[in-house]
C-alpha positions as a Markdown table, in Angstrom:
| # | Residue | x | y | z |
|---|---|---|---|---|
| 1 | Met | 0.5 | -14.2 | 0.1 |
| 2 | Leu | 0.9 | -14.3 | 3.8 |
| 3 | Asp | 1.0 | -17.7 | 5.5 |
| 4 | Ile | -1.2 | -16.5 | 8.4 |
| 5 | Arg | 0.5 | -18.9 | 10.8 |
| 6 | Pro | -1.7 | -20.3 | 13.6 |
| 7 | Asn | 0.4 | -19.6 | 16.7 |
| 8 | Cys | 3.0 | -17.5 | 18.5 |
| 9 | Glu | 6.5 | -18.9 | 18.0 |
| 10 | Cys | 7.4 | -18.1 | 21.6 |
| 11 | Cys | 4.5 | -19.1 | 23.8 |
| 12 | Asp | 2.6 | -21.2 | 21.3 |
| 13 | Ile | -0.7 | -19.5 | 22.0 |
| 14 | Asp | -3.3 | -19.9 | 19.2 |
| 15 | Leu | -3.5 | -16.9 | 16.8 |
| 16 | Pro | -6.5 | -17.5 | 14.6 |
| 17 | Pro | -6.7 | -15.6 | 11.2 |
| 18 | Glu | -9.0 | -12.9 | 12.7 |
| 19 | Ser | -6.7 | -12.3 | 15.7 |
| 20 | Ala | -5.9 | -8.6 | 16.3 |
| 21 | Thr | -3.1 | -9.5 | 18.6 |
| 22 | Ala | -0.9 | -11.3 | 16.0 |
| 23 | Arg | 2.4 | -9.6 | 15.1 |
| 24 | Ile | 4.7 | -10.5 | 12.1 |
| 25 | Cys | 8.0 | -9.5 | 10.6 |
| 26 | Ser | 8.8 | -9.3 | 6.9 |
| 27 | Phe | 9.7 | -13.1 | 6.9 |
| 28 | Glu | 6.2 | -13.8 | 8.4 |
| 29 | Cys | 7.6 | -15.0 | 11.8 |
| 30 | Thr | 4.6 | -14.8 | 14.0 |
| 31 | Phe | 4.2 | -13.7 | 17.6 |
| 32 | Cys | 1.4 | -12.7 | 20.0 |
| 33 | Ala | 1.3 | -9.0 | 21.1 |
| 34 | Ala | 2.6 | -9.9 | 24.6 |
| 35 | Cys | 5.6 | -11.7 | 23.4 |
| 36 | Ala | 6.3 | -9.1 | 20.7 |
| 37 | Glu | 6.3 | -6.4 | 23.4 |
| 38 | Asp | 8.7 | -8.6 | 25.6 |
| 39 | Leu | 11.0 | -8.8 | 22.5 |
| 40 | Gly | 11.1 | -5.0 | 22.2 |
| 41 | Gly | 9.1 | -5.1 | 19.0 |
| 42 | Tyr | 11.9 | -6.9 | 17.0 |
| 43 | Cys | 11.9 | -10.4 | 15.7 |
| 44 | Pro | 14.4 | -12.7 | 17.5 |
| 45 | Asn | 15.0 | -14.6 | 14.2 |
| 46 | Cys | 15.9 | -11.8 | 11.8 |
| 47 | Ser | 15.9 | -8.6 | 13.9 |
| 48 | Gly | 13.2 | -7.1 | 11.7 |
| 49 | Asn | 10.4 | -5.0 | 13.3 |
| 50 | Leu | 7.2 | -6.7 | 14.3 |
| 51 | Val | 4.0 | -5.2 | 13.1 |
| 52 | Ala | 0.3 | -6.1 | 13.3 |
| 53 | Arg | -0.6 | -9.0 | 11.1 |
| 54 | Pro | -3.3 | -8.1 | 8.6 |
| 55 | Ile | -6.6 | -9.9 | 9.0 |
| 56 | Arg | -7.7 | -12.1 | 6.1 |
| 57 | Pro | -11.4 | -11.6 | 5.6 |
| 58 | Ala | -13.4 | -14.7 | 6.4 |
| 59 | Arg | -14.9 | -14.9 | 2.9 |
| 60 | Met | -11.3 | -15.2 | 1.5 |
| 61 | Leu | -10.2 | -18.0 | 3.9 |
| 62 | Ala | -12.1 | -20.6 | 1.9 |
| 63 | Lys | -10.1 | -19.8 | -1.3 |
| 64 | Tyr | -6.9 | -18.8 | 0.5 |
| 65 | Pro | -6.8 | -20.8 | 3.8 |
| 66 | Ala | -4.5 | -19.9 | 6.7 |
| 67 | Ser | -1.5 | -22.1 | 7.3 |
| 68 | Ser | -1.8 | -25.0 | 9.7 |
| 69 | Arg | 2.0 | -25.4 | 10.2 |
| 70 | Arg | 2.9 | -24.5 | 13.8 |
| 71 | Val | 6.3 | -23.0 | 14.4 |
| 72 | Val | 7.6 | -23.0 | 18.0 |
| 73 | Lys | 11.0 | -22.0 | 19.3 |
| 74 | Leu | 11.8 | -25.0 | 21.6 |
| 75 | Ser | 13.8 | -22.8 | 23.9 |
| 76 | Gly | 11.3 | -20.0 | 23.9 |
| 77 | Cys | 12.2 | -16.5 | 23.1 |
| 78 | Ala | 13.9 | -15.5 | 26.4 |
């Protein structure tokens, strides 16, 4: 099950579970669309491609809540 992390690892912008601008790699590293574009569509952590994160339906969030653990690269992604 996906973590559905709450923020972009680069710029720390909030990415709620219903965000259409969240991007993830196969390891669930999470970025906003703007940072993913700046990264050329590849994860700076594993070099995997970044794709749109699926949206977990609101009715399922009660049973399977999104993660509250924020992950931020202290030096940013530049």
